C-alpha positions, 0 to 999 in steps of 0.5 A, a space after each residue: 500500500 502507498 500509505 505504508 510506503 510513505 511512512 516507510 520513507 519518512 521513518 528512513 529519512 528521520 533514521 538518517 537525521 538521527 531521530 526516532 520516528 515514533 508513531 507517523 499519522 497519515 491523513 488525506 487532506 479535505 482540500 486536494 490542493 494539499 496533497 493526497 496524504 499529509 503528516 503532521 510528523 514534524 509538528 509533534 517531534 518538534 516539541 520533543 526536539 525543541 526545534 521549530 515545526 517548519 524548519 523540521 519539516 523542510 529538513 525531513 523533505 530535503 532529506 528525501 528529495 536529496 536522496 531522489 535519483 532526480 529532481 522530479 522525485 521519480 525514484 527516492 532511494 535512502 541509506 537503507 536502499 529503500 526505493 520509492 518508484 515513481 509514486 510521489 510526483 512532488 513533496 510539499 512543506 505547508 502552514 506551521 509544518 505540515 509535510 503534504 505528499 502528491 501522488 503521480 498520474 503514473 501512480 493512479 494509472 497503475 492502480 486503475 490497471 490493476 483494478 481491471 486486471 483483477 476484476 471481481 478478486 481485486 481488494 480480496 484478501 485472507 485476513 479472515 481465513 478459517 474464521 466463520 462470521 454470521 451476519 443478521 440483517 433485513 429482518 422484515 416482519 410477516 404480516 407487514 410491508 417490506 418497505 425501503 427501510 427493508 431494502 436499506 437494511 438488506 444493502 448495508 447487511 449484504 455489503 458487510 457480509 461480502 466485505 468479509 467474504 473478500 477478506 477470506 471469512 466464511 459467511 452465513 447470513 441470517 434474518 430474524 423474523 417476527 411472526 408473532 407479536 402484537 403486529 400479527 394480532 392487529 393484522 389478523 383482526 384486520 383481515 377478519 373485518 375486511 377479508 379483501 384488504 391485503 396484509 399491509 392493509 390489514 395491519 394498518 386498519 388493525 393498528 388504527 383501530 387498536 385502542 377502541 378494540 384493545 382487549 379483542 385484539 389482546 385476547 387475539 394475540 394470546 391465541 395466536 401465541 398459544 396456537 389455541 384457536 384452529 380457525 385462527 390458526 389457519 389464518 395465521 398461516 395463510 398469512 405467514 406463508 405468503 408473506 415469506 414467499 413474497 420476501 423471497 421473491 424480493 430477495 431474489 431480485 436482491 440477489 440475497 440468500 439467507 442461510 438461516 431464517 430464525 423465527 420469533 414463534 420458534 427460537 424466540 420461545 427458547 427465551 422465555 425458558 432462559 429468563 425463567 432459568 436466570 430469574 432464579 439466579 438473580 439476573 432478572 426480578 419480578 416487578 408488578 406481575 412482570 419480570 424485568 432486568 434493573 439496568 440502572 446499576 450499569 448505566 442502562 434502564 429497566 427493561 421488560 423481559 416477560 409482561 404482566 400477561 405472561 408474554 415475552 418481549 422482544 428482549 426475551 425473544 433476542 436471548 433465544 434468537 442469540 443462543 439458537 445463533 450459536 447452537 446452529 453454528 458452534 464455531 462461530 467467530 463472530 456474530 453481527 447484527 445490523 439494525 436501524 440506530 433507533 435500537 441502539 439502547 435496546 440492544 445495549 441492555 440486551 448485550 448486558 444481559 447476555 453478558 451475565 447469562 452467556 458471556 462467550 456469545 455476548 463477547 463474540 456478537 457485535 451490533 452494528 446500527 445504521 441511519 433511519 430513512 425518512 420523509 422530508 416531513 417525518 418518519 416512516 410508519 407501517 402502522 400509519 401506512 405511510 411507507 414506500 414498498 420495497 417492491 415498488 421502488 424496485 419496480 420503478 428502478 426496473 422501469 427506468 433501467 428498461 427505458 434507458 436501454 431503448 435509448 
């Protein structure tokens, strides 16, 4: 790498001046007029040497240029025999003592030629060879719309997964889907009231009418969770299957293939057993009929894990999920979870709980968050129905591409 070569020549130049380099920091100047790389090493060392920073910077630059094969700086060779083959066009001292390096056109031409010659293999390495990494991303909920926020999460997650693969890691892709919960009850209630509505519309209708029908929808939520009503189970299974098939159609267009699909109705249920076990061990405590984790002693906040109705929250299901990940792939070197940054506080608590009960899993688990897609007028909301669906955006882009091809 060119940065490494620049650091090496700076170290060699300082050694010729009988100065120990220490750590050399290279940065890309915000203004390209100040070069492609810049270092403040002269300013740092001048304090120790009790010299003027600019004079020291000029001495370092002269030491390099003085050893060059010609005045164009095409081949800097120091006493150590280190060749700096034509990649730097010139070196200048600026301001109080910054040393700026300007890369040559030949360097950029050689880099472009290398990128072209290596094609899809450009940038690949074996830094993480022999390691297995699970990346969880996208995470749409059945019975709700797959919107452009999910497209964003998919793009970021897929990019991170491919970066790990390019570094030699074996990557397994995972998707965590909320196929039980209050949102499902709202959608099914909406479908019962408006049979001709699609599932996204049914969810919005159920949400809009929840406060007036809270008791009925909450009771429906319990039936769905324990699967106690055959007629409701039939509607649930039809809606779940439709959602999952619809998601798969979108993933094919996005060139995403998940190795694991985890579900709150399965892996999430294991979280209840975990909470019950560690309630006895003092990790959790009872509070007003609910089971909670007191986060204040860790500078966090209290979160409910089992509601007063006896239902598990997202936090509890998350514990079951993370245990399941390492049961499915015991040799994971790292487990990465990608979500929007509105879940940052949630994951701080969940990871703190995991430190108490599954320290090895917690150590290997990393949460990476990204920003939110918003309208100019505010946040998108599936509950209110003001979202742009993923398939509509993909369809628009396909049509635009087709028009361009015609031109």
